[in-house]
C-alpha positions in Angstrom: 90.9 75.7 71.2 91.1 77.2 75.0 88.4 79.8 76.0 89.6 82.7 78.4 87.2 83.5 81.0 86.7 87.4 81.1 87.9 89.3 84.5 86.6 92.8 85.3 89.3 94.9 86.4 87.2 97.9 86.9 87.4 97.7 91.1 91.6 97.0 91.1 91.7 100.0 88.5 89.4 102.3 90.8 91.4 101.5 94.0 94.8 101.9 92.2 93.7 105.3 91.1 92.1 106.5 94.7 95.6 105.5 96.0 97.4 107.6 93.4 95.6 110.3 94.2 95.8 110.0 97.8 99.4 110.0 97.3 99.1 112.8 94.7 97.2 115.0 97.3 100.1 114.2 99.7 102.8 115.0 97.9 101.0 118.4 96.8 100.5 119.2 100.6 104.2 118.6 101.6 105.5 120.5 98.4 103.2 123.5 99.3 104.0 123.7 102.8 107.7 123.2 102.1 107.8 125.9 99.9 105.9 128.5 102.2 108.1 127.8 105.1 111.3 128.7 102.7 111.3 132.6 103.1 112.0 132.1 106.3 115.6 130.3 106.1 118.8 131.8 107.1 116.8 134.6 109.4 117.4 134.5 113.4 115.1 132.4 115.1 114.4 135.2 117.6 110.9 134.4 120.0 109.9 137.2 121.9 108.2 136.6 125.3 104.5 137.7 125.2 104.0 138.4 128.9 104.4 142.2 128.7 108.5 141.8 129.2 108.5 144.7 126.3 108.1 148.3 127.1 104.6 149.7 125.8 104.3 151.6 122.3 104.6 155.1 123.6 106.3 154.8 126.8 106.5 158.4 129.1 109.3 160.4 128.5 111.1 160.9 131.8 113.2 163.5 132.3 117.2 162.8 132.2 119.4 163.1 135.2 121.7 165.6 135.4 125.0 164.9 136.9 125.8 168.2 138.9 129.4 167.2 140.0 130.1 167.0 136.2 131.3 170.3 134.9 130.5 171.0 131.1 133.4 171.7 128.6 133.0 175.7 127.5 
C-alpha cells in the first residue's frame, strides 16, 4: 500500500483568504463610492468661480435712475 505524505495547506488557505478579503474591501469601497455620487446624476454641472465674481450677500441698494424724458401714463 502506498503511503501519502501529509501536506500542510494552511499557508495557501491563509493567503487565499487575505486576497479574498482585499477584493471584498475593494468591491465594498467601489459600491459605496458609486452610491454616494448617485444623487447628482441628472443635475446640471454648474461650477461657479470662487474669485469674488458673485455679488456680496447684501449689496447696498442704489436708487434707480429715473428717465425724465419719458412721460408716465395717467
